[in-house]
N, C-alpha and C positions, 0 to 999 in steps of 0.2 A: 128200096128207101134209102138205104146207105150210100148207094151211088148217086142218087139225087142230091142228098145232103152234101156229099163231097164235091159235086160240081158246083153247087151253090157256094161253098166255101172258097174254092179256087176262083170262081167267077168274081166273088167279093174281093178277093185278094188283089185280081187284076184291076178291078174298079179303083181300089185304093192306090195302087201303083199309078195309074194314069191320073187320077185325082191330085196326087202330090207331085207329078210331074208338070201339070199345067200351070200353076204359079211361077213356075221359073221364067215365064215370058213376060212377067210384070216387072214394074220399076223400083221394087223395093231393094234394100241392100242384099248382097250376095249371102251373107250369114243369115239374114230372116229367111231367105229362099231355102237355103240348105237346112235349116232347122224344120221348116214345114215338110220338106222332101223326106228328111229323116224319119219323121213321126208317121207319114203316110206310108213310107217304104216298110217300116217295122210292122205296122197294122196289116199291111197286104202281105207281107211275107210270112207273117203268123197265121194268117187266114190260109194261105196256099198250103203251109205245113200241115195245119190241121185238116185240111181236105185230103192230103196226101196220107195222113194217119188214119183216116177212116177208109181210104182205099186199099191201103197195105198195113193193116194192122201187125204183121209179124216183123215189122221194121220198127216198132216202137221204141226201142232204146235209142237209134240214131235220130229218129224224129223228135223225140223229146229234148234229146240233147241239143238239136237244132233249135227248138223252140226256147229252151234256156239261154242259148248263147244269143240268139236274136233279142231276147228280152233284156238281157245284161248289157251287152255291147251297143245296141242301138239306142237304147234308153241312155247310156251314159254319153254318147255321142250327141243325142239330143240335148242334154242338159248343158254340155260343153258349148254347143252353138247357140243355146238359148242365153247362156252366160255372156258369151262373146257379143251377141246382139245387145243385151241389156247394157254392157260396158261401152259399146259403140254410141248408143242413144245418150248415155250419161256424158260422154266426151262431148258430142254435138250440143248436148243442152248447156254446157257451160260457156258457149260463146267462143270456143276455141277452133 
């Protein structure tokens, strides 16, 4: 049962990775694309690490550290990119 749940988490993580990569082909701004990619990458990576945690529980200190690092650094990067996108939209909106 744990193996099946682990495979589901890892598969879900891969789906998030591809889901975040697909919009890179769109016509929006680079910062908007990177923001979406960083959010999907964070969710996908965290799901994969949870799947690994279920498969190899003896490595829990390193995997929990990986989860915390992903949550902190990718979230900060996502907020920075979102702020840059918002700033870009404000500049365009003022007729400049």
